[in-house]
Each structure stands twice: as structure tokens, then as C-alpha cells.
N, C-alpha and C positions, 0 to 999 in steps of 0.2 A: 959228629957225632952220626953213626949209622942211624938211616930208617929200620923201622921195626916194626911191618906190615900187623902186628898184635896191637900196638897199641893203638889201633883205631877199632877195636871190637869192644861194643858192649860187656860189659862183664856180668857175667852170668848167677843167677842167686839160686843156691840147693833149693830146692821146693821141699818149705815141711811138711807139707803132707805125703810124706815121702815113705816106704816101707823101710829105709833106712835110721830115719827120723822115729819110728815109732819103735822102735829097735832100744836105740838109744836111750829113748823118754822111759820105755820099759826097764833095762838094766839101772836105773834109778829107784825103782817100784820095790818094796818089800815084796821079795817072790813067795813069801807063805800069804800074803792079805787075799783075800778072796772079796769078792766085786758083784754083785748085781745084774746080769748082763739084760736081764728081760728090764733093767728103769734106765727110760732112756735119759736119764736126767745126773746118773752117777754111776753110768757102767762105764769099762775102760776105755769105750770110744771117746765117753761127754766127759772122763777126766785130760785124755788125749787133749784133743782139740779144747780144752779151756786152757790147757798150760800152752795152748799154741798162742792163744788168742783170749785172754779174758774172758772179753764180752760174748763168749760164743755160745752158744745156746741151738736145741733141738725143733728141731722144724716139724713139728707135729702130721700126720696125715695117715688116713684111717690104712694106706696100705704098707707103709712102711717106717719103721721108726728110726730109720738109719740114714734119717736124713739133717744137716748141721749146717748154719751159717756159719762163717770162719773168713774173717776177713773181711770179711764184705762177701765172700759169697757162696753159692748155695752148692756144699759139697753130698754129695748120694755116695753112702758105702755100700749100700744092697749089695749089689751083685759085684764084689772087690772081696782079693784075699782080706782086709781089714775085718769085714763082718765075719769071714771064716774061723778070725785069730780069735776076735772079739767072743764067738759064741763054744768057744771046746769046751767039753767036759771039766766039772771042777775047776771051776773060773777064778783064777791064783794069776797073780800077773808071771809068775814063775811058769806056769806052764803058759801064759800069751807069749812071755816070751820064746820059751822051744820052741813055739808052735811059729811064730814070727820069721825065728831062724830059717825054721826050716822052707818056711814058702821062701824066704830070700835065696835059698840054695836050688830052689828050680826056676829064678827069670833069671 
């Protein structure tokens, strides 16, 4: 049997906090359902990270409500496209999905 050098490469896992993962999750949501973007416990980002990690929680901060503890690590969404997607006008999952797909086209 011939040796394949790729056999020794570590297998990489997809990033669960990727834009593609968010889009996949948004596609499962009711597009007409509204979410309250100003409630860090039930906004779109909070619901998504709890989908990834049922123990995920918002890390309260005086300057930022876009910080979550997910899978044992602190993730700050403040200066990311995820924040821009979550803060859209008429905060429905359908509008968030459209915005996320727009951002995916830019990256």
C-alpha cells in the first residue's frame, strides 16, 4: 500500500462561530419571527450561541453587550459582522438571514 502524507495531517474542525454556521442556523428559523436586538439574553446572537452551547451566557460589561461565553471561551462580537447582522432594522430572522448572506458575499 502506498503512503499518503495527508494521513498524518490533523483533521480540522469547522469553526462553529463562522458566518456560514450562522447562516445555516438562520435558515432553520421562522423568517417572520421578530427578536429583540436590545435584549442580550434573547437577541439573535444569544439564541445562536445557546444553540451552539446550551450553557452559553452573556458576559455583562458597561461598554459592550455583545460578549458571550461560548464553549468555555469569551467571544466578543462587538466589532464584527455578526453585530451588524444582529442590529438590522425590523429585526426578524429573515432579515438577518438576508443581511448575513450579503456579508458572506463580501468576504
